[in-house]
FIDO-537575 format. One line per field, with one value per residue: x, y, z of N, C-alpha, C, O in turn; residue number from 0. Coordinates in nm, 3 decimals. Last residue first. Layout:
BEGIN
n.x X,...
n.y Y,...
n.z Z,...
ca.x X,...
ca.y Y,...
ca.z Z,...
c.x X,...
c.y Y,...
c.z Z,...
o.x X,...
o.y Y,...
o.z Z,...
nr NUM,...
//
This chain:
BEGIN
n.x 0.625,0.634,0.444,0.225,0.196,0.165,-0.073,-0.220,-0.176,-0.253,-0.574,-0.607,-0.574,-0.670,-0.467,-0.139,0.029,0.370,0.520,0.801,0.987,1.143,1.358,1.224,1.224,0.970,0.789,0.851,0.737,0.435,0.317,0.369,0.151,-0.044,-0.036,-0.110,-0.398,-0.539,-0.515,-0.641,-0.879,-1.005,-1.125,-0.942,-1.015,-1.232,-1.173,-1.026,-1.038,-0.725,-0.520,-0.191,0.090,0.433,0.631,0.566,0.334,0.129,-0.155,-0.452,-0.705,-1.059,-1.297,-1.585,-1.858,-2.035,-1.934,-1.724,-1.804,-1.930,-1.764,-1.553,-1.821,-1.783,-1.522,-1.475,-1.701,-1.578,-1.309,-1.408,-1.508,-1.361,-1.417
n.y -0.643,-0.863,-0.965,-0.860,-1.005,-1.260,-1.265,-1.182,-1.402,-1.641,-1.565,-1.552,-1.748,-2.067,-2.323,-2.260,-1.959,-1.852,-1.581,-1.401,-1.077,-0.949,-0.913,-0.947,-1.248,-1.240,-1.118,-1.326,-1.542,-1.481,-1.418,-1.737,-1.842,-1.681,-1.826,-2.135,-2.036,-1.970,-2.199,-2.359,-2.305,-2.049,-1.773,-1.632,-1.623,-1.521,-1.229,-1.157,-1.293,-1.353,-1.296,-1.157,-1.183,-1.328,-1.317,-1.506,-1.772,-2.019,-2.186,-2.194,-2.457,-2.247,-2.227,-2.135,-2.036,-2.029,-1.759,-1.739,-1.616,-1.792,-2.011,-1.844,-1.832,-2.127,-2.171,-1.987,-2.144,-2.350,-2.296,-2.219,-2.432,-2.773,-3.068
n.z -0.086,-0.194,0.016,-0.136,-0.375,-0.280,-0.181,-0.460,-0.601,-0.490,-0.461,-0.728,-0.947,-0.954,-1.038,-1.054,-1.137,-1.152,-1.131,-1.199,-1.171,-1.435,-1.676,-1.949,-1.867,-1.785,-1.949,-2.108,-1.983,-2.024,-2.232,-2.254,-2.076,-2.182,-2.394,-2.314,-2.198,-2.443,-2.574,-2.475,-2.423,-2.600,-2.558,-2.691,-2.987,-2.872,-2.847,-3.012,-3.306,-3.531,-3.552,-3.442,-3.496,-3.370,-3.212,-2.997,-3.239,-3.215,-3.296,-3.199,-3.174,-3.245,-3.008,-2.837,-2.645,-2.381,-2.284,-2.175,-1.961,-1.795,-1.770,-1.567,-1.367,-1.319,-1.238,-1.014,-0.813,-0.814,-0.696,-0.392,-0.318,-0.453,-0.506
ca.x 0.556,0.688,0.547,0.209,0.198,0.300,0.011,-0.229,-0.137,-0.103,-0.467,-0.617,-0.447,-0.727,-0.589,-0.235,-0.074,0.232,0.447,0.680,0.940,1.021,1.350,1.245,1.338,1.064,0.814,0.857,0.838,0.542,0.364,0.443,0.348,-0.006,-0.064,-0.027,-0.266,-0.508,-0.447,-0.504,-0.786,-0.993,-1.223,-0.892,-0.893,-1.238,-1.256,-0.978,-1.103,-0.812,-0.567,-0.273,0.003,0.287,0.601,0.581,0.468,0.134,-0.013,-0.391,-0.632,-0.983,-1.201,-1.512,-1.805,-2.036,-2.117,-1.730,-1.768,-2.049,-1.868,-1.505,-1.704,-1.879,-1.573,-1.424,-1.728,-1.675,-1.339,-1.376,-1.666,-1.415,-1.438
ca.y -0.496,-0.748,-1.034,-0.816,-0.810,-1.249,-1.308,-1.089,-1.230,-1.605,-1.597,-1.458,-1.694,-1.970,-2.244,-2.381,-2.060,-1.933,-1.700,-1.438,-1.239,-0.908,-0.877,-0.805,-1.169,-1.297,-1.055,-1.189,-1.560,-1.485,-1.341,-1.689,-1.891,-1.641,-1.699,-2.073,-2.084,-1.883,-2.054,-2.404,-2.281,-2.196,-1.861,-1.678,-1.658,-1.653,-1.344,-1.173,-1.207,-1.454,-1.244,-1.197,-1.061,-1.344,-1.216,-1.417,-1.686,-1.911,-2.256,-2.122,-2.370,-2.376,-2.151,-2.195,-1.996,-2.131,-1.789,-1.780,-1.516,-1.688,-2.079,-1.886,-1.785,-2.094,-2.233,-1.985,-2.018,-2.317,-2.341,-2.105,-2.332,-2.653,-2.949
ca.z -0.070,-0.242,-0.004,0.030,-0.389,-0.377,-0.118,-0.326,-0.665,-0.467,-0.370,-0.673,-0.906,-0.882,-1.065,-1.083,-0.993,-1.228,-1.039,-1.223,-1.149,-1.343,-1.543,-1.872,-2.012,-1.730,-1.841,-2.194,-1.994,-1.857,-2.167,-2.351,-2.047,-2.000,-2.374,-2.417,-2.127,-2.323,-2.657,-2.473,-2.287,-2.632,-2.544,-2.548,-2.909,-2.997,-2.738,-2.901,-3.252,-3.467,-3.682,-3.380,-3.513,-3.454,-3.307,-2.954,-3.131,-3.238,-3.306,-3.232,-3.132,-3.276,-3.093,-2.874,-2.776,-2.492,-2.345,-2.317,-2.016,-1.873,-1.872,-1.698,-1.463,-1.378,-1.359,-1.119,-0.906,-0.832,-0.797,-0.501,-0.342,-0.347,-0.555
c.x 0.709,0.680,0.653,0.364,0.260,0.345,0.175,-0.119,-0.132,-0.112,-0.310,-0.570,-0.494,-0.623,-0.616,-0.367,-0.139,0.148,0.346,0.617,0.788,0.998,1.260,1.313,1.350,1.240,0.934,0.887,0.904,0.665,0.473,0.457,0.394,0.135,0.013,0.001,-0.146,-0.363,-0.428,-0.434,-0.689,-0.839,-1.179,-0.979,-0.874,-1.147,-1.273,-1.045,-1.046,-0.865,-0.684,-0.423,-0.115,0.201,0.520,0.580,0.461,0.258,0.030,-0.224,-0.543,-0.798,-1.124,-1.431,-1.693,-1.938,-2.121,-1.810,-1.712,-1.966,-1.962,-1.636,-1.642,-1.869,-1.710,-1.501,-1.639,-1.715,-1.488,-1.345,-1.580,-1.493,-1.444
c.y -0.420,-0.613,-0.908,-0.845,-0.787,-1.032,-1.238,-1.158,-1.155,-1.469,-1.533,-1.385,-1.565,-1.891,-2.117,-2.353,-2.165,-1.989,-1.726,-1.555,-1.233,-1.060,-0.901,-0.794,-1.012,-1.209,-1.068,-1.105,-1.379,-1.481,-1.323,-1.509,-1.775,-1.695,-1.614,-1.946,-2.063,-1.916,-1.977,-2.261,-2.305,-2.215,-2.033,-1.781,-1.710,-1.678,-1.471,-1.275,-1.253,-1.287,-1.303,-1.197,-1.185,-1.219,-1.219,-1.278,-1.557,-1.907,-2.071,-2.163,-2.369,-2.314,-2.282,-2.181,-2.063,-2.156,-1.930,-1.807,-1.605,-1.631,-1.896,-1.936,-1.773,-1.907,-2.179,-2.042,-1.941,-2.235,-2.341,-2.161,-2.214,-2.504,-2.853
c.z 0.040,-0.195,-0.085,0.026,-0.239,-0.375,-0.197,-0.224,-0.526,-0.569,-0.361,-0.536,-0.795,-0.857,-1.065,-1.131,-1.111,-1.120,-1.156,-1.157,-1.164,-1.289,-1.446,-1.720,-1.932,-1.792,-1.782,-2.098,-2.101,-1.894,-2.033,-2.272,-2.148,-2.022,-2.267,-2.415,-2.180,-2.245,-2.533,-2.514,-2.347,-2.554,-2.551,-2.484,-2.774,-2.924,-2.746,-2.794,-3.091,-3.368,-3.614,-3.483,-3.527,-3.478,-3.403,-3.098,-3.089,-3.147,-3.298,-3.233,-3.206,-3.194,-3.108,-2.992,-2.726,-2.601,-2.457,-2.394,-2.141,-1.923,-1.913,-1.803,-1.582,-1.453,-1.428,-1.271,-0.994,-0.926,-0.862,-0.682,-0.463,-0.419,-0.470
o.x 0.705,0.716,0.750,0.429,0.342,0.448,0.268,-0.059,-0.041,0.000,-0.258,-0.545,-0.409,-0.556,-0.591,-0.389,-0.175,0.193,0.274,0.702,0.699,0.992,1.307,1.321,1.450,1.326,1.003,0.977,1.018,0.727,0.540,0.570,0.481,0.232,0.094,0.118,-0.066,-0.260,-0.320,-0.319,-0.595,-0.729,-1.256,-0.945,-0.805,-1.157,-1.319,-1.005,-1.028,-0.788,-0.776,-0.456,-0.117,0.278,0.518,0.535,0.368,0.291,-0.035,-0.183,-0.512,-0.765,-1.116,-1.486,-1.676,-1.924,-2.178,-1.807,-1.645,-2.025,-2.030,-1.621,-1.673,-1.905,-1.740,-1.525,-1.685,-1.747,-1.490,-1.356,-1.627,-1.521,-1.547
o.y -0.303,-0.506,-0.869,-0.740,-0.697,-0.965,-1.179,-1.064,-1.078,-1.452,-1.446,-1.271,-1.478,-1.924,-2.048,-2.356,-2.140,-2.056,-1.653,-1.639,-1.148,-1.153,-0.866,-0.689,-0.970,-1.136,-0.977,-1.022,-1.368,-1.398,-1.237,-1.464,-1.707,-1.623,-1.521,-1.944,-1.988,-1.850,-1.922,-2.227,-2.272,-2.172,-2.126,-1.857,-1.808,-1.738,-1.538,-1.354,-1.371,-1.193,-1.280,-1.080,-1.279,-1.123,-1.144,-1.165,-1.486,-1.972,-1.995,-2.161,-2.464,-2.198,-2.381,-2.125,-2.070,-2.268,-1.941,-1.852,-1.537,-1.534,-1.874,-1.904,-1.703,-1.875,-2.182,-1.979,-1.843,-2.237,-2.329,-2.083,-2.152,-2.482,-2.847
o.z 0.080,-0.244,-0.021,0.033,-0.225,-0.374,-0.141,-0.172,-0.495,-0.618,-0.291,-0.499,-0.781,-0.759,-1.164,-1.252,-1.226,-1.027,-1.224,-1.126,-1.155,-1.369,-1.338,-1.657,-1.874,-1.744,-1.736,-2.112,-2.145,-1.828,-1.977,-2.251,-2.093,-1.997,-2.270,-2.454,-2.122,-2.235,-2.510,-2.486,-2.275,-2.590,-2.526,-2.393,-2.745,-2.817,-2.654,-2.709,-3.060,-3.352,-3.693,-3.501,-3.606,-3.477,-3.500,-3.078,-3.129,-3.048,-3.370,-3.117,-3.278,-3.168,-3.035,-3.088,-2.604,-2.649,-2.565,-2.509,-2.219,-1.971,-2.013,-1.921,-1.678,-1.567,-1.548,-1.374,-1.053,-1.045,-0.984,-0.777,-0.559,-0.537,-0.403
nr 82,81,80,79,78,77,76,75,74,73,72,71,70,69,68,67,66,65,64,63,62,61,60,59,58,57,56,55,54,53,52,51,50,49,48,47,46,45,44,43,42,41,40,39,38,37,36,35,34,33,32,31,30,29,28,27,26,25,24,23,22,21,20,19,18,17,16,15,14,13,12,11,10,9,8,7,6,5,4,3,2,1,0
//
């Protein structure tokens, strides 16, 4: 595990503070009735939301790049490339 992964894991644990949530099967047309922090504490909910948001942005004509882990470096590289 690299140093950056360790920082990301620690940050995630701090944000969720040990909270967990049920996995919510949702679509883009649904209204979320779960508390945002609880919803995002479930990694499957979070990943599915990111994917759904990415699809909506692509449909709107935006370029979307999904990062496997830490997104900080890819975000900066793509911002520089786009500038």
